[in-house]
C-alpha positions in Angstrom: -7.2 20.4 10.8 -7.0 17.1 8.8 -9.1 14.1 9.9 -9.4 10.6 8.7 -11.6 7.5 9.5 -9.6 5.1 11.7 -10.6 2.1 9.6 -12.0 1.4 6.2 -15.4 -0.2 5.9 -15.8 -2.5 2.9 -19.3 -3.1 1.6 -20.1 -5.9 -0.8 -23.3 -7.5 -2.0 -24.0 -11.1 -2.9 -27.0 -10.9 -5.3 -27.5 -14.7 -5.3 -27.8 -14.9 -1.6 -29.3 -11.4 -1.2 -26.8 -10.6 1.5 -25.1 -7.2 2.2 -21.6 -7.6 3.9 -20.1 -4.7 5.9 -16.5 -5.5 6.9 -13.8 -3.6 8.8 -11.4 -6.6 8.3 -11.2 -9.5 5.9 -13.1 -12.5 7.3 -10.9 -15.1 9.0 -11.6 -18.6 10.4 -11.3 -17.6 14.1 -14.0 -15.0 14.0 -17.2 -15.8 15.9 -20.7 -15.1 14.7 -23.8 -14.2 16.5 -27.3 -13.3 15.2 -28.3 -9.9 16.4 -31.9 -10.5 15.4 -34.0 -10.0 12.3 -31.5 -11.7 10.0 -28.5 -9.5 11.0 -25.4 -11.4 11.8 -22.4 -9.9 13.6 -18.9 -11.3 13.0 -16.9 -10.8 16.2 -13.2 -10.7 17.1 -12.6 -13.8 19.2 -10.5 -11.9 21.8 -12.4 -8.8 22.7 -15.7 -9.7 20.9 -15.6 -6.4 19.0 -17.8 -6.4 15.9 -15.6 -6.7 12.8 -18.3 -7.3 10.3 -22.1 -7.5 9.7 -24.1 -9.6 7.3 -27.6 -8.3 6.5 -29.7 -11.2 5.1 -32.6 -10.4 2.7 -31.0 -7.0 2.0 -32.9 -6.1 -1.2 -36.3 -6.7 0.5 -35.2 -4.5 3.4 -33.8 -1.7 1.1 -37.0 -1.6 -1.0 -39.1 -1.2 2.1 -36.9 1.8 3.2 -37.4 3.7 0.0 -34.3 5.5 -1.3 -32.4 5.8 2.0 -30.6 3.4 4.4 -29.5 4.6 7.8 -27.2 2.4 9.9 -26.2 3.1 13.4 -22.4 3.3 13.1 -19.8 4.9 15.4 -16.8 6.3 13.6 -13.7 7.6 15.4 -11.9 10.5 13.7 -8.3 11.1 14.5 -6.0 14.0 13.6 -3.3 13.1 11.1 0.3 13.6 12.3 2.3 16.4 10.8 
């Protein structure tokens, strides 16, 4: 049985701002933003308020404090490919 992730997740890092971006869609002007706490900002779909991206401020400091592993709570839906 073949499976695939329903969406891609793009990760990028801004070294100057020390921000990690996780995006399921390209940012667009209509997105809303809300701070989830502790320097984590969610970018939301303006219609259903689904999270379409996260910005993690001060990422290098956080990552160093974690050691060699970063675990993020992410739900991924897997779907069977047709055919």
